[in-house]
MOPAC internal coordinates of N, CA, C and O (Angstrom, degrees):
PM7 1SCF
backbone

  N    0.0000 0     0.00 0     0.00 0    0    0    0
  C    1.4531 1     0.00 0     0.00 0    1    0    0
  C    1.5228 1   108.09 1     0.00 0    2    1    0
  O    1.2310 1   120.57 1   -42.20 1    3    2    1
  N    1.3211 1   116.52 1   137.80 1    3    2    1
  C    1.4514 1   119.98 1  -178.70 1    5    3    2
  C    1.5161 1   110.72 1   -68.34 1    6    5    3
  O    1.2310 1   121.46 1   -17.35 1    7    6    5
  N    1.3200 1   114.82 1   162.65 1    7    6    5
  C    1.4610 1   120.27 1  -177.94 1    9    7    6
  C    1.5232 1   112.10 1   -60.82 1   10    9    7
  O    1.2310 1   119.81 1   137.92 1   11   10    9
  N    1.3415 1   117.97 1   -42.08 1   11   10    9
  C    1.4626 1   119.08 1  -177.87 1   13   11   10
  C    1.5330 1   111.49 1   -67.38 1   14   13   11
  O    1.2310 1   119.82 1   141.56 1   15   14   13
  N    1.3191 1   117.95 1   -38.44 1   15   14   13
  C    1.4664 1   120.70 1   176.25 1   17   15   14
  C    1.5209 1   110.90 1   -65.31 1   18   17   15
  O    1.2310 1   120.95 1   135.84 1   19   18   17
  N    1.3140 1   115.79 1   -44.16 1   19   18   17
  C    1.4599 1   120.16 1   179.18 1   21   19   18
  C    1.5274 1   110.18 1   -64.14 1   22   21   19
  O    1.2310 1   120.22 1   137.42 1   23   22   21
  N    1.3140 1   117.19 1   -42.58 1   23   22   21
  C    1.4718 1   120.88 1   177.89 1   25   23   22
  C    1.5251 1   110.79 1   -61.07 1   26   25   23
  O    1.2310 1   120.27 1   137.10 1   27   26   25
  N    1.3246 1   117.09 1   -42.90 1   27   26   25
  C    1.4632 1   121.08 1   179.28 1   29   27   26
  C    1.5253 1   109.97 1   -59.73 1   30   29   27
  O    1.2310 1   120.66 1   130.32 1   31   30   29
  N    1.3098 1   116.34 1   -49.68 1   31   30   29
  C    1.4672 1   120.33 1  -178.31 1   33   31   30
  C    1.5254 1   111.71 1   -64.02 1   34   33   31
  O    1.2310 1   120.41 1   134.96 1   35   34   33
  N    1.3287 1   116.82 1   -45.04 1   35   34   33
  C    1.4631 1   120.14 1  -179.37 1   37   35   34
  C    1.5227 1   111.57 1   -63.45 1   38   37   35
  O    1.2310 1   120.53 1   135.68 1   39   38   37
  N    1.3425 1   116.59 1   -44.32 1   39   38   37
  C    1.4593 1   120.31 1   179.46 1   41   39   38
  C    1.5241 1   110.17 1   -61.92 1   42   41   39
  O    1.2310 1   120.35 1   133.05 1   43   42   41
  N    1.3126 1   116.94 1   -46.95 1   43   42   41
  C    1.4648 1   121.40 1  -179.04 1   45   43   42
  C    1.5237 1   111.10 1   -59.47 1   46   45   43
  O    1.2310 1   120.71 1   130.93 1   47   46   45
  N    1.3166 1   116.24 1   -49.07 1   47   46   45
  C    1.4671 1   120.10 1  -179.36 1   49   47   46
  C    1.5298 1   111.29 1   -63.78 1   50   49   47
  O    1.2310 1   120.60 1   134.90 1   51   50   49
  N    1.3356 1   116.46 1   -45.10 1   51   50   49
  C    1.4640 1   120.60 1  -178.64 1   53   51   50
  C    1.5227 1   111.21 1   -62.72 1   54   53   51
  O    1.2310 1   119.89 1   134.40 1   55   54   53
  N    1.3083 1   117.82 1   -45.60 1   55   54   53
  C    1.4595 1   120.85 1  -177.33 1   57   55   54
  C    1.5275 1   111.83 1   -73.70 1   58   57   55
  O    1.2310 1   119.78 1   144.28 1   59   58   57
  N    1.3318 1   118.02 1   -35.72 1   59   58   57
  C    1.4711 1   119.42 1   174.31 1   61   59   58
  C    1.5190 1   110.10 1   -59.47 1   62   61   59
  O    1.2310 1   120.76 1   135.26 1   63   62   61
  N    1.3372 1   116.16 1   -44.74 1   63   62   61
  C    1.4586 1   119.45 1   179.17 1   65   63   62
  C    1.5242 1   110.90 1   -64.47 1   66   65   63
  O    1.2310 1   120.59 1   139.63 1   67   66   65
  N    1.3137 1   116.49 1   -40.37 1   67   66   65
  C    1.4702 1   121.38 1   178.80 1   69   67   66
  C    1.5303 1   110.18 1   -60.71 1   70   69   67
  O    1.2310 1   120.48 1   137.28 1   71   70   69
  N    1.3141 1   116.68 1   -42.72 1   71   70   69
  C    1.4689 1   121.95 1   178.65 1   73   71   70
  C    1.5215 1   110.05 1   -64.62 1   74   73   71
  O    1.2310 1   120.41 1   133.12 1   75   74   73
  N    1.3260 1   116.82 1   -46.88 1   75   74   73
  C    1.4604 1   120.66 1  -178.22 1   77   75   74
  C    1.5285 1   112.37 1   -67.74 1   78   77   75
  O    1.2310 1   120.31 1   152.03 1   79   78   77
  N    1.3215 1   117.01 1   -27.97 1   79   78   77
  C    1.4694 1   120.75 1   178.14 1   81   79   78
  C    1.5244 1   112.59 1   -64.04 1   82   81   79
  O    1.2310 1   119.88 1   161.06 1   83   82   81
  N    1.3113 1   117.84 1   -18.94 1   83   82   81
  C    1.4645 1   121.08 1   179.06 1   85   83   82
  C    1.5271 1   112.03 1   -73.25 1   86   85   83
  O    1.2310 1   120.43 1   166.81 1   87   86   85
  N    1.3139 1   116.78 1   -13.19 1   87   86   85
  C    1.4633 1   123.01 1   176.29 1   89   87   86
  C    1.5283 1   113.69 1    58.75 1   90   89   87
  O    1.2310 1   120.84 1  -142.67 1   91   90   89
  N    1.3236 1   116.01 1    37.33 1   91   90   89
  C    1.4619 1   120.85 1   174.40 1   93   91   90
  C    1.5246 1   107.62 1   -82.96 1   94   93   91
  O    1.2310 1   120.31 1   -61.05 1   95   94   93
  N    1.3236 1   117.02 1   118.95 1   95   94   93
  C    1.4556 1   122.08 1  -173.24 1   97   95   94
  C    1.5274 1   112.12 1   -60.07 1   98   97   95
  O    1.2310 1   119.78 1   135.68 1   99   98   97
  N    1.3182 1   118.02 1   -44.32 1   99   98   97
  C    1.4711 1   120.93 1  -177.82 1  101   99   98
  C    1.5307 1   111.12 1   -63.99 1  102  101   99
  O    1.2310 1   120.68 1   137.25 1  103  102  101
  N    1.3230 1   116.31 1   -42.75 1  103  102  101
  C    1.4672 1   119.90 1   178.73 1  105  103  102
  C    1.5260 1   110.13 1   -65.50 1  106  105  103
  O    1.2310 1   120.47 1   136.21 1  107  106  105
  N    1.3187 1   116.71 1   -43.79 1  107  106  105
  C    1.4701 1   120.07 1   178.71 1  109  107  106
  C    1.5307 1   111.18 1   -60.16 1  110  109  107
  O    1.2310 1   120.74 1   138.13 1  111  110  109
  N    1.3227 1   116.19 1   -41.87 1  111  110  109
  C    1.4671 1   119.82 1   179.17 1  113  111  110
  C    1.5204 1   111.14 1   -64.54 1  114  113  111
  O    1.2310 1   120.30 1   138.93 1  115  114  113
  N    1.3167 1   117.03 1   -41.07 1  115  114  113
  C    1.4668 1   119.95 1   179.19 1  117  115  114
  C    1.5264 1   110.19 1   -63.75 1  118  117  115
  O    1.2310 1   120.01 1   134.24 1  119  118  117
  N    1.3315 1   117.58 1   -45.76 1  119  118  117
  C    1.4622 1   120.93 1   178.53 1  121  119  118
  C    1.5279 1   110.55 1   -60.39 1  122  121  119
  O    1.2310 1   120.11 1   138.82 1  123  122  121
  N    1.3325 1   117.39 1   -41.18 1  123  122  121
  C    1.4659 1   121.29 1   179.01 1  125  123  122
  C    1.5244 1   110.92 1   -65.27 1  126  125  123
  O    1.2310 1   120.55 1   139.10 1  127  126  125
  N    1.3251 1   116.56 1   -40.90 1  127  126  125
  C    1.4607 1   120.97 1   177.85 1  129  127  126
  C    1.5250 1   110.32 1   -62.50 1  130  129  127
  O    1.2310 1   120.52 1   135.89 1  131  130  129
  N    1.3197 1   116.61 1   -44.11 1  131  130  129
  C    1.4629 1   121.03 1   178.22 1  133  131  130
  C    1.5291 1   109.95 1   -59.30 1  134  133  131
  O    1.2310 1   120.28 1   134.04 1  135  134  133
  N    1.3046 1   117.07 1   -45.96 1  135  134  133
  C    1.4637 1   121.56 1   179.79 1  137  135  134
  C    1.5278 1   111.23 1   -60.64 1  138  137  135
  O    1.2310 1   120.48 1   132.93 1  139  138  137
  N    1.3228 1   116.69 1   -47.07 1  139  138  137
  C    1.4685 1   120.83 1  -178.10 1  141  139  138
  C    1.5271 1   112.11 1   -67.98 1  142  141  139
  O    1.2310 1   120.14 1   147.39 1  143  142  141
  N    1.3096 1   117.35 1   -32.61 1  143  142  141
  C    1.4666 1   121.23 1  -178.10 1  145  143  142
  C    1.5275 1   111.59 1   -60.32 1  146  145  143
  O    1.2310 1   119.86 1   144.31 1  147  146  145
  N    1.3229 1   117.88 1   -35.69 1  147  146  145
  C    1.4634 1   121.16 1  -175.46 1  149  147  146
  C    1.5219 1   113.39 1   -91.95 1  150  149  147
  O    1.2310 1   119.90 1  -176.49 1  151  150  149
  N    1.3101 1   117.80 1     3.51 1  151  150  149
  C    1.4683 1   120.50 1   176.17 1  153  151  150
  C    1.5263 1   110.49 1   -74.88 1  154  153  151
  O    1.2310 1   121.65 1   -20.82 1  155  154  153
  N    1.3143 1   114.44 1   159.18 1  155  154  153
  C    1.4692 1   121.74 1   176.91 1  157  155  154
  C    1.5281 1   110.01 1   -55.16 1  158  157  155
  O    1.2310 1   120.08 1   -43.55 1  159  158  157
  N    1.3096 1   117.45 1   136.45 1  159  158  157
  C    1.4568 1   122.49 1   177.93 1  161  159  158
  C    1.5147 1   108.37 1  -159.03 1  162  161  159
  O    1.2310 1   120.03 1    39.32 1  163  162  161
  N    1.3286 1   117.54 1  -140.68 1  163  162  161
  C    1.4599 1   120.47 1   175.74 1  165  163  162
  C    1.5285 1   109.61 1   -59.67 1  166  165  163
  O    1.2310 1   121.03 1   147.02 1  167  166  165
  N    1.3305 1   115.64 1   -32.98 1  167  166  165
  C    1.4671 1   120.84 1   172.34 1  169  167  166
  C    1.5220 1   108.11 1  -104.36 1  170  169  167
  O    1.2310 1   120.25 1   -40.47 1  171  170  169
  N    1.3278 1   117.13 1   139.53 1  171  170  169
  C    1.4609 1   119.39 1   176.43 1  173  171  170
  C    1.5388 1   110.51 1   -66.42 1  174  173  171
  O    1.2310 1   120.79 1   -27.25 1  175  174  173
  N    1.3143 1   116.10 1   152.75 1  175  174  173
  C    1.4684 1   121.47 1   177.52 1  177  175  174
  C    1.5181 1   110.80 1   -52.85 1  178  177  175
  O    1.2310 1   120.57 1   139.58 1  179  178  177
  N    1.3174 1   116.51 1   -40.42 1  179  178  177
  C    1.4665 1   122.61 1  -179.82 1  181  179  178
  C    1.5363 1   110.61 1   -55.46 1  182  181  179
  O    1.2310 1   120.12 1   133.03 1  183  182  181
  N    1.3095 1   117.37 1   -46.97 1  183  182  181
  C    1.4620 1   122.01 1   179.56 1  185  183  182
  C    1.5195 1   110.59 1   -65.34 1  186  185  183
  O    1.2310 1   120.37 1   138.73 1  187  186  185
  N    1.3133 1   116.91 1   -41.27 1  187  186  185
  C    1.4610 1   120.89 1   179.63 1  189  187  186
  C    1.5248 1   111.35 1   -63.29 1  190  189  187
  O    1.2310 1   120.27 1   142.04 1  191  190  189
  N    1.3273 1   117.10 1   -37.96 1  191  190  189
  C    1.4675 1   120.12 1   177.72 1  193  191  190
  C    1.5281 1   110.90 1   -67.17 1  194  193  191
  O    1.2310 1   120.07 1   142.76 1  195  194  193
  N    1.3262 1   117.48 1   -37.24 1  195  194  193
  C    1.4675 1   120.43 1   175.66 1  197  195  194
  C    1.5331 1   110.57 1   -63.79 1  198  197  195
  O    1.2310 1   120.76 1   138.99 1  199  198  197
  N    1.3265 1   116.15 1   -41.01 1  199  198  197
  C    1.4674 1   120.22 1   176.68 1  201  199  198
  C    1.5277 1   110.41 1   -63.24 1  202  201  199
  O    1.2310 1   120.79 1   137.62 1  203  202  201
  N    1.3215 1   116.09 1   -42.38 1  203  202  201
  C    1.4604 1   120.26 1   177.57 1  205  203  202
  C    1.5202 1   111.60 1   -61.87 1  206  205  203
  O    1.2310 1   120.38 1   142.93 1  207  206  205
  N    1.3240 1   116.88 1   -37.07 1  207  206  205
  C    1.4627 1   121.15 1   178.29 1  209  207  206
  C    1.5247 1   110.87 1   -65.15 1  210  209  207
  O    1.2310 1   119.95 1   135.34 1  211  210  209
  N    1.3248 1   117.70 1   -44.66 1  211  210  209
  C    1.4696 1   120.88 1   177.91 1  213  211  210
  C    1.5298 1   110.04 1   -61.12 1  214  213  211
  O    1.2310 1   120.53 1   132.15 1  215  214  213
  N    1.3251 1   116.60 1   -47.85 1  215  214  213
  C    1.4714 1   119.53 1  -179.83 1  217  215  214
  C    1.5256 1   110.56 1   -60.14 1  218  217  215
  O    1.2310 1   120.17 1   139.65 1  219  218  217
  N    1.3100 1   117.27 1   -40.35 1  219  218  217
  C    1.4657 1   121.10 1  -179.34 1  221  219  218
  C    1.5237 1   111.67 1   -66.61 1  222  221  219
  O    1.2310 1   120.42 1   141.97 1  223  222  221
  N    1.3288 1   116.80 1   -38.03 1  223  222  221
  C    1.4697 1   120.04 1   175.55 1  225  223  222
  C    1.5240 1   110.49 1   -62.62 1  226  225  223
  O    1.2310 1   120.85 1   132.64 1  227  226  225
  N    1.3188 1   115.98 1   -47.36 1  227  226  225
  C    1.4666 1   121.00 1  -178.09 1  229  227  226
  C    1.5313 1   110.75 1   -64.18 1  230  229  227
  O    1.2310 1   120.73 1   141.73 1  231  230  229
  N    1.3267 1   116.20 1   -38.27 1  231  230  229
  C    1.4664 1   120.29 1   179.32 1  233  231  230
  C    1.5279 1   112.63 1   -82.31 1  234  233  231
  O    1.2310 1   120.85 1   172.43 1  235  234  233
  N    1.3221 1   115.97 1    -7.57 1  235  234  233
  C    1.4627 1   123.50 1   175.77 1  237  235  234
  C    1.5300 1   112.77 1    60.37 1  238  237  235
  O    1.2310 1   121.38 1  -133.19 1  239  238  237
  N    1.3231 1   114.96 1    46.81 1  239  238  237
  C    1.4682 1   121.40 1   178.48 1  241  239  238
  C    1.5244 1   108.57 1  -106.70 1  242  241  239
  O    1.2310 1   120.38 1   -78.29 1  243  242  241
  N    1.3295 1   116.89 1   101.71 1  243  242  241
  C    1.4658 1   120.49 1  -176.74 1  245  243  242
  C    1.5240 1   113.22 1   -61.47 1  246  245  243
  O    1.2310 1   119.77 1   141.07 1  247  246  245
  N    1.3383 1   118.05 1   -38.93 1  247  246  245
  C    1.4641 1   119.55 1   177.47 1  249  247  246
  C    1.5270 1   110.43 1   -61.83 1  250  249  247
  O    1.2310 1   120.47 1   136.12 1  251  250  249
  N    1.3207 1   116.71 1   -43.88 1  251  250  249
  C    1.4635 1   120.67 1  -179.61 1  253  251  250
  C    1.5282 1   110.96 1   -67.26 1  254  253  251
  O    1.2310 1   120.55 1   139.66 1  255  254  253
  N    1.3177 1   116.55 1   -40.34 1  255  254  253
  C    1.4644 1   120.55 1   176.62 1  257  255  254
  C    1.5195 1   109.42 1   -58.35 1  258  257  255
  O    1.2310 1   120.54 1   132.56 1  259  258  257
  N    1.3221 1   116.58 1   -47.44 1  259  258  257
  C    1.4671 1   120.77 1  -179.97 1  261  259  258
  C    1.5182 1   110.75 1   -60.40 1  262  261  259
  O    1.2310 1   120.53 1   132.36 1  263  262  261
  N    1.3199 1   116.60 1   -47.64 1  263  262  261
  C    1.4585 1   120.21 1  -178.58 1  265  263  262
  C    1.5252 1   111.12 1   -59.59 1  266  265  263
  O    1.2310 1   120.17 1   130.35 1  267  266  265
  N    1.3260 1   117.29 1   -49.65 1  267  266  265
  C    1.4697 1   119.90 1  -177.09 1  269  267  266
  C    1.5260 1   111.80 1   -69.74 1  270  269  267
  O    1.2310 1   120.24 1   147.05 1  271  270  269
  N    1.3170 1   117.14 1   -32.95 1  271  270  269
  C    1.4594 1   119.87 1   176.97 1  273  271  270
  C    1.5278 1   110.31 1   -65.11 1  274  273  271
  O    1.2310 1   120.29 1   135.76 1  275  274  273
  N    1.3177 1   117.05 1   -44.24 1  275  274  273
  C    1.4680 1   120.99 1   176.03 1  277  275  274
  C    1.5263 1   110.13 1   -60.92 1  278  277  275
  O    1.2310 1   120.34 1   133.21 1  279  278  277
  N    1.3241 1   116.96 1   -46.79 1  279  278  277
  C    1.4696 1   120.69 1  -179.93 1  281  279  278
  C    1.5339 1   111.22 1   -63.01 1  282  281  279
  O    1.2310 1   120.19 1   141.07 1  283  282  281
  N    1.3266 1   117.24 1   -38.93 1  283  282  281
  C    1.4656 1   120.02 1   177.58 1  285  283  282
  C    1.5243 1   110.42 1   -59.77 1  286  285  283
  O    1.2310 1   120.50 1   135.64 1  287  286  285
  N    1.3278 1   116.64 1   -44.36 1  287  286  285
  C    1.4616 1   118.90 1   179.36 1  289  287  286
  C    1.5191 1   110.53 1   -64.86 1  290  289  287
  O    1.2310 1   120.32 1   140.29 1  291  290  289
  N    1.3357 1   116.98 1   -39.71 1  291  290  289
  C    1.4657 1   120.21 1   177.43 1  293  291  290
  C    1.5248 1   111.21 1   -63.17 1  294  293  291
  O    1.2310 1   120.48 1   151.25 1  295  294  293
  N    1.3174 1   116.69 1   -28.75 1  295  294  293
  C    1.4721 1   121.93 1   178.49 1  297  295  294
  C    1.5311 1   111.94 1   -86.61 1  298  297  295
  O    1.2310 1   120.18 1  -176.39 1  299  298  297
  N    1.3240 1   117.26 1     3.61 1  299  298  297
  C    1.4590 1   120.91 1   174.65 1  301  299  298
  C    1.5210 1   115.76 1    85.80 1  302  301  299
  O    1.2310 1   120.04 1  -162.39 1  303  302  301
  N    1.3172 1   117.53 1    17.61 1  303  302  301
  C    1.4610 1   121.32 1   179.25 1  305  303  302
  C    1.5278 1   108.69 1   -71.69 1  306  305  303
  O    1.2310 1   120.73 1   -49.10 1  307  306  305
  N    1.3257 1   116.20 1   130.90 1  307  306  305
  C    1.4670 1   121.51 1  -177.37 1  309  307  306
  C    1.5234 1   111.33 1   -78.93 1  310  309  307
  O    1.2310 1   121.36 1   -14.89 1  311  310  309
  N    1.3105 1   114.99 1   165.11 1  311  310  309
  C    1.4639 1   121.60 1   177.08 1  313  311  310
  C    1.5384 1   110.09 1   -60.51 1  314  313  311
  O    1.2310 1   120.26 1   137.07 1  315  314  313
  N    1.3257 1   117.11 1   -42.93 1  315  314  313
  C    1.4685 1   120.66 1   179.68 1  317  315  314
  C    1.5279 1   110.77 1   -62.45 1  318  317  315
  O    1.2310 1   120.38 1   138.56 1  319  318  317
  N    1.3285 1   116.87 1   -41.44 1  319  318  317
  C    1.4727 1   120.22 1   177.72 1  321  319  318
  C    1.5197 1   110.68 1   -64.77 1  322  321  319
  O    1.2310 1   120.42 1   141.71 1  323  322  321
  N    1.3289 1   116.79 1   -38.29 1  323  322  321
  C    1.4631 1   119.69 1   178.79 1  325  323  322
  C    1.5251 1   111.27 1   -65.40 1  326  325  323
  O    1.2310 1   120.22 1   139.43 1  327  326  325
  N    1.3283 1   117.18 1   -40.57 1  327  326  325
  C    1.4621 1   118.54 1   179.48 1  329  327  326
  C    1.5277 1   111.74 1   -67.37 1  330  329  327
  O    1.2310 1   119.72 1   146.86 1  331  330  329
  N    1.3170 1   118.14 1   -33.14 1  331  330  329
  C    1.4662 1   119.51 1   173.69 1  333  331  330
  C    1.5239 1   109.79 1   -66.54 1  334  333  331
  O    1.2310 1   120.47 1   141.55 1  335  334  333
  N    1.3124 1   116.71 1   -38.45 1  335  334  333
  C    1.4575 1   121.36 1   176.92 1  337  335  334
  C    1.5270 1   110.04 1   -64.90 1  338  337  335
  O    1.2310 1   120.23 1   136.33 1  339  338  337
  N    1.3299 1   117.17 1   -43.67 1  339  338  337
  C    1.4701 1   120.73 1   176.32 1  341  339  338
  C    1.5268 1   110.35 1   -57.40 1  342  341  339
  O    1.2310 1   120.35 1   140.27 1  343  342  341
  N    1.3385 1   116.93 1   -39.73 1  343  342  341
  C    1.4648 1   119.89 1  -178.54 1  345  343  342
  C    1.5246 1   111.33 1   -64.88 1  346  345  343
  O    1.2310 1   120.27 1   143.49 1  347  346  345
  N    1.3373 1   117.09 1   -36.51 1  347  346  345
  C    1.4668 1   120.10 1   176.34 1  349  347  346
  C    1.5280 1   109.73 1   -64.01 1  350  349  347
  O    1.2310 1   120.64 1   132.83 1  351  350  349
  N    1.3281 1   116.39 1   -47.17 1  351  350  349
  C    1.4593 1   120.25 1   178.32 1  353  351  350
  C    1.5104 1   112.46 1   -59.80 1  354  353  351
  O    1.2310 1   120.39 1   141.48 1  355  354  353
  N    1.3167 1   116.86 1   -38.52 1  355  354  353
  C    1.4646 1   121.33 1   179.54 1  357  355  354
  C    1.5283 1   111.39 1   -68.20 1  358  357  355
  O    1.2310 1   120.14 1   136.52 1  359  358  357
  N    1.3175 1   117.35 1   -43.48 1  359  358  357
  C    1.4610 1   120.51 1   179.17 1  361  359  358
  C    1.5228 1   111.01 1   -65.14 1  362  361  359
  O    1.2310 1   120.37 1   137.11 1  363  362  361
  N    1.3245 1   116.89 1   -42.89 1  363  362  361
  C    1.4634 1   120.37 1  -179.04 1  365  363  362
  C    1.5263 1   110.78 1   -70.37 1  366  365  363
  O    1.2310 1   120.53 1   136.93 1  367  366  365
  N    1.3406 1   116.60 1   -43.07 1  367  366  365
  C    1.4574 1   120.50 1  -173.78 1  369  367  366
  C    1.5151 1   115.19 1   -89.29 1  370  369  367
  O    1.2310 1   119.93 1   158.80 1  371  370  369
  N    1.3187 1   117.73 1   -21.20 1  371  370  369
  C    1.4575 1   120.45 1  -179.65 1  373  371  370
  C    1.5211 1   112.73 1    85.27 1  374  373  371
  O    1.2310 1   121.69 1     4.93 1  375  374  373
  N    1.3247 1   114.36 1  -175.07 1  375  374  373
  C    1.4652 1   120.47 1  -172.43 1  377  375  374
  C    1.5298 1   113.47 1   -63.89 1  378  377  375
  O    1.2310 1   119.74 1   159.91 1  379  378  377
  N    1.3276 1   118.11 1   -20.09 1  379  378  377
  C    1.4628 1   119.78 1   178.82 1  381  379  378
  C    1.5327 1   111.79 1   -65.37 1  382  381  379
  O    1.2310 1   120.47 1   164.68 1  383  382  381
  N    1.3267 1   116.72 1   -15.32 1  383  382  381
  C    1.4629 1   122.25 1   177.89 1  385  383  382
  C    1.5319 1   111.24 1   -76.37 1  386  385  383
  O    1.2310 1   119.84 1   158.79 1  387  386  385
  N    1.3254 1   117.91 1   -21.21 1  387  386  385
  C    1.4738 1   121.40 1  -172.50 1  389  387  386
  C    1.5287 1   113.46 1   -54.23 1  390  389  387
  O    1.2310 1   117.81 1   133.47 1  391  390  389
  N    1.3401 1   121.78 1   -46.53 1  391  390  389
  C    1.4714 1   118.74 1   178.42 1  393  391  390
  C    1.5366 1   113.17 1   -58.92 1  394  393  391
  O    1.2310 1   120.61 1   144.76 1  395  394  393
  N    1.3121 1   116.45 1   -35.24 1  395  394  393
  C    1.4589 1   121.00 1   179.19 1  397  395  394
  C    1.5269 1   110.51 1   -73.94 1  398  397  395
  O    1.2310 1   120.99 1   146.44 1  399  398  397
  N    1.3186 1   115.72 1   -33.56 1  399  398  397
  C    1.4620 1   121.10 1   175.35 1  401  399  398
  C    1.5296 1   109.86 1   -63.88 1  402  401  399
  O    1.2310 1   120.39 1   139.93 1  403  402  401
  N    1.3225 1   116.86 1   -40.07 1  403  402  401
  C    1.4744 1   120.31 1   177.82 1  405  403  402
  C    1.5298 1   110.65 1   -59.03 1  406  405  403
  O    1.2310 1   120.79 1   133.20 1  407  406  405
  N    1.3252 1   116.10 1   -46.80 1  407  406  405
  C    1.4599 1   119.51 1  -179.56 1  409  407  406
  C    1.5309 1   111.02 1   -67.27 1  410  409  407
  O    1.2310 1   120.28 1   145.40 1  411  410  409
  N    1.3194 1   117.08 1   -34.60 1  411  410  409
  C    1.4651 1   120.82 1   177.54 1  413  411  410
  C    1.5250 1   110.28 1   -63.92 1  414  413  411
  O    1.2310 1   120.07 1   136.74 1  415  414  413
  N    1.3154 1   117.46 1   -43.26 1  415  414  413
  C    1.4671 1   120.66 1  -179.70 1  417  415  414
  C    1.5243 1   110.22 1   -68.34 1  418  417  415
  O    1.2310 1   120.08 1   143.41 1  419  418  417
  N    1.3207 1   117.46 1   -36.59 1  419  418  417
  C    1.4627 1   120.12 1   175.67 1  421  419  418
  C    1.5349 1   110.24 1   -60.73 1  422  421  419
  O    1.2310 1   120.38 1   136.08 1  423  422  421
  N    1.3247 1   116.88 1   -43.92 1  423  422  421
  C    1.4619 1   121.03 1   177.93 1  425  423  422
  C    1.5239 1   110.50 1   -66.29 1  426  425  423
  O    1.2310 1   119.97 1   138.94 1  427  426  425
  N    1.3154 1   117.66 1   -41.06 1  427  426  425
  C    1.4604 1   121.14 1   178.33 1  429  427  426
  C    1.5275 1   110.42 1   -59.40 1  430  429  427
  O    1.2310 1   120.33 1   136.35 1  431  430  429
  N    1.3280 1   116.97 1   -43.65 1  431  430  429
  C    1.4683 1   120.39 1   176.85 1  433  431  430
  C    1.5275 1   110.61 1   -59.64 1  434  433  431
  O    1.2310 1   120.81 1   139.05 1  435  434  433
  N    1.3307 1   116.06 1   -40.95 1  435  434  433
  C    1.4596 1   120.93 1   178.73 1  437  435  434
  C    1.5287 1   110.68 1   -64.98 1  438  437  435
  O    1.2310 1   120.56 1   137.23 1  439  438  437
  N    1.3214 1   116.53 1   -42.77 1  439  438  437
  C    1.4726 1   120.35 1   177.38 1  441  439  438
  C    1.5192 1   110.95 1   -62.05 1  442  441  439
  O    1.2310 1   120.61 1   137.78 1  443  442  441
  N    1.3359 1   116.44 1   -42.22 1  443  442  441
  C    1.4605 1   120.44 1   177.88 1  445  443  442
  C    1.5230 1   110.78 1   -61.74 1  446  445  443
  O    1.2310 1   120.75 1   136.98 1  447  446  445
  N    1.3463 1   116.16 1   -43.02 1  447  446  445
  C    1.4698 1   120.37 1   178.61 1  449  447  446
  C    1.5255 1   111.84 1   -61.10 1  450  449  447
  O    1.2310 1   120.95 1   147.86 1  451  450  449
  N    1.3410 1   115.80 1   -32.14 1  451  450  449
  C    1.4716 1   121.75 1  -178.81 1  453  451  450
  C    1.5193 1   112.51 1   -87.94 1  454  453  451
  O    1.2310 1   120.46 1   173.38 1  455  454  453
  N    1.3301 1   116.72 1    -6.62 1  455  454  453
  C    1.4611 1   120.82 1  -178.78 1  457  455  454
  C    1.5140 1   113.77 1    75.53 1  458  457  455
  O    1.2310 1   120.60 1  -154.61 1  459  458  457
  N    1.3270 1   116.46 1    25.39 1  459  458  457
  C    1.4760 1   121.02 1   178.39 1  461  459  458
  C    1.5047 1   108.89 1   -91.25 1  462  461  459
  O    1.2310 1   120.10 1   180.00 1  463  462  461

């Protein structure tokens, strides 16, 4: 795994744990809800991650885009499927999504290089 991917994962895990260590009930409940939302259910986890990726593109959250893009690859989503997903995010979000799309494709190339 490249240094930037490893740094992203380590930072996310470290800070999530730091946040949860504060034992704030509302924050813990939100994190638990987020975790449960992406579990297998009537919709497969794979589909939920694609939905999360579209929402993240539209909301222009680079951290969320990175997280869902990584999860999509872990769920076996192909490059072609990701580009169709990117197109949905672009149509819904408009041209302001383009800078985030650029960073998403850069990360996708990195994931491909790493075999993720």
